[in-house]
C-alpha positions, 0 to 999 in steps of 0.5 A: 535423585535416582529413579526406581525400577517402580518408576521405569516400569510405569513409564514403559506400562503407560507407554506400551498402553499408549501404543493400543487403541484407546478403547481396547482393554490390555491384558495385564499378562500381555503388558508383563510380557511385552515389557519384561517385568514379572507379572507380580511386579506388573501387577502392583504397578497397575494398581498403583496406577489405577487407584491414582486414575491413570489407568482404568481396569476391567475384569473378565474375559475381555478385561485388562487395562488402558488409559483414561486420558489423551497421551498429550495429558499425561506428564513423565512427572505426574507418574514419576512423582506418583512412583517415586518417594521424591523427586527432590534432589535433596531432602531438606526440599521435601517438606513445605515450608523447609524443616531443615534447622540450617534452611535459614543460614544454608548457602547451598539451599538456593542452589538445591531449590533451582535444581529441584524446579529444574527437574519438576519443569523438565520432567512435568513438561515431556508427555506420553505423546512426547515420548512416542514422537521422538521428532519433538524431541528438541522441543524439551531437549536440553 
């Protein structure tokens, strides 16, 4: 699994929004500048996050974007799952049930499945609140 810039930038945008008052709409240009993401790329990312109902957008003079949930309710896993094609370590785990013709006799499948479970549990166990409070790191550090 390789996390793309889209996934990393989506996390950065949500983290940036989490530093603002929950009722404050932050202009896209501000998000773009503070996170050093091109305006066009930031626009595509917030559109994806808004469509998935992770953000709320408002047009006009006092417009921008804000979080729709508490920071304790956003997980790194849900954000990366949205932005990445897959979080699976191998492609055969992208289908349920597994459609690989070698799955029945694959001696490594159990290992990949366990790794996939570890990745999933780890990323879905970390919230935006955790990332904003590094002193909590011991709670989810491996």
